[in-house]
C-alpha positions, 0 to 999 in steps of 0.5 A, a space after each residue: 672874146 668880146 667883153 661884156 659891159 656891166 653897171 653898178 649903182 652905188 649910193 653915196 653920202 656927200 656933205 653939205 659942202 660937197 652937195 653945193 659943189 655938185 649942184 654948181 657943176 650940174 647947173 653949168 651942165 644944164 645951161 650948156 644943154 639948154 643953150 645947145 638945145 636952143 641953137 638946134 631948135 632955131 636951126 630946125 625951125 629955119 631949116 638950117 643944116 650943120 648944127 651937129 654934135 661935132 660943131 657944138 663940141 668945137 664951140 666949147 673952148 670959145 664958150 669957156 673963153 667968154 664965160 670962164 665959169 664953165 671951166 669949173 666942169 671937167 671937159 669930158 662931162 660937158 662933151 657928154 652933155 652935148 652927146 646926150 642932146 645929140 642922142 635925144 635929137 636922133 631919137 626924135 627924128 627916128 620917131 618922126 620917120 616911123 610915123 609918130 607924128 606926136 613926137 616932140 622935140 627935146 625940152 629945156 631943163 628947169 632950175 631944179 633939174 640935176 644933170 647927170 654928170 658922166 665922166 667917160 674914161 678919165 676925170 675919176 679915180 677908184 682907189 682904197 674904197 673911194 671914188 673921186 672926181 675932178 673939178 675946178 670950182 674950188 679946192 674941196 675934193 669930190 671924194 666919196 666912200 664906196 662899200 668894200 664889196 664893190 672892187 673894181 679894176 681901174 683898167 676895166 672901169 670905162 665910165 663913172 656917172 653922178 646922179 641924183 634922185 629925190 635928194 639921194 645921190 648915186 654913182 653909177 660905175 660902168 665896167 668890163 668883164 670877160 664873158 665866160 666861154 659858153 658850152 652846151 651841156 645838153 641841158 635846157 630850161 624853157 621859161 614862160 613868163 606871166 603876171 600871176 606866175 612870173 615864172 613857169 619853167 620846165 627843164 630837160 628832165 620834165 620837172 616844173 618850177 612855178 613861182 608866184 609873182 609877189 606884185 608889191 605894186 598892187 599894195 602900193 598902187 592903192 596907196 598911191 591912188 588915194 594920196 593922188 586923189 587928195 593931192 589933186 583936190 589941192 591948188 596945184 603947187 601950193 604947200 599942201 599940194 607939194 606935201 602930198 606930192 612928196 608922199 606920192 613920190 615916196 610911195 612910188 619909189 618904194 614900189 619900184 624898189 621892191 619890184 626891182 629887188 624881187 626881180 633881181 633876187 629871183 633872176 639870180 636864183 633861176 640862173 645859179 640854181 639850174 644845171 641847164 646852160 641854155 635858157 629859152 624864154 618866149 620872145 615878148 612883145 610887151 608893146 603889142 600886148 598893150 595894143 591887143 584888141 583881144 583883151 577885154 576893156 575891163 582887163 586892159 587897165 590891169 594888164 597894161 599896168 602889170 606889163 608896162 608901168 613897172 617893167 615886170 616882164 621886159 626888165 626881168 628878161 634883161 636881168 636873166 640875159 646879163 646874169 646868164 652871160 656872166 656865168 657862162 650860160 646863154 638865154 635865147 628868146 624864141 617865138 612863143 606865138 600860140 604856145 598857150 593855145 597849142 596842145 603839147 600832146 596832139 598839137 590842136 589849137 584851142 581858144 584860150 582867152 586870158 581868163 581860161 587858166 586850164 587847157 582841156 583837150 579832147 586827147 586827154 591832156 588837162 594841164 595849166 596853160 602856163 605849164 603847157 606853154 613852156 612845154 610847147 616852147 621847149 619842144 619847138 626849140 629842140 625840134 627846130 634846132 635839130 636837138 634830136 637827142 635832147 628832144 627825145 629825152 625830154 619827151 621820155 622824161 615827160 612820160 615818166 613824170 606823169 602820174 595816175 589820177 590827179 585832182 585836175 587830170 594831167 599827164 604831167 605831175 605838178 602842183 595840186 596832185 590829189 595823191 600828194 599832201 603838199 606841193 612836190 618839191 621842185 628843183 631847177 635844173 
């Protein structure tokens, strides 16, 4: 069984002396990156071939001989810096090959840039609730405490990295764990992702789950826009400009942290609280959503900010994917084209612009577009994968969950029913 790799990011609190050591080591990594980049740029400009990662890696002993201070850094850390540069160049050439003429070569790193130091397979120790790193700058140990709840088997830890963000320091631990064996228990859950409702899901029993998107970014974006307007009226890089810029970055950090926290907690609840071992999610084309000509100009800015800037949709799918694997379930991305337009009862395609939130079909089907979308997604998956028994059970359950006249007539019982005083309690799975 192929093991799965996971990462855990943990904040550390170095002393002032340790911070100085970290910046000294980071500076040498930054210079190696810049020197190697200059060599690659010259070779690219003059059409010289042969400047590869292997060649630059073999040059490291020569550099250390002439400049002994580069021996302060653990050897594999410098090698990984060169590997990162090689990956940046591969990305540049791939973009150019795919027709992105505006793609630019990797840039040099400035003096205030903290280079992430990656210890791959060696050069670190994890024991007794502490993580320590090798270096030759001085005798000061780079040893940091990590919370007791993070227990790692040394044999399974493959990589540890030290990074810095806004004067906060982190270690990122990459480790392997055995992926539990997946077993199809005949229960399925289809999930439609959106902006207003981040999740609209239906399971094999015909029960719905609707979760509103908290959207903390709406609150913080207003504050960020105001502070950015004040910053932009100041002379660039003046003391006042720097003051407002620090506040702006603080607000952005809070916005991103709150969004990620909400997505982490929700994805954990969805995966753990469902009895279904198979989750079906629409195959998102987030980049295509931003480029769609069907979206009116007055809605484009808000849609792009919700889907692109904060990773609201794409990142949430990644969380669902790895958390499903971790508990022996699986997530399948399935084609969701026209799921919002196709009536799940008769199959007729409707014109459904984004502002149309309810489908009203001539066949009598009146249902929220998000609910209709996840029902169509479930039907497509079950029928195209020959899950005939599950398909019939799902349709029967949909008929049983239909109930009388509602405020918005629908063959499916959902939120807002006229016959209920409150929204029905919905259980996932």
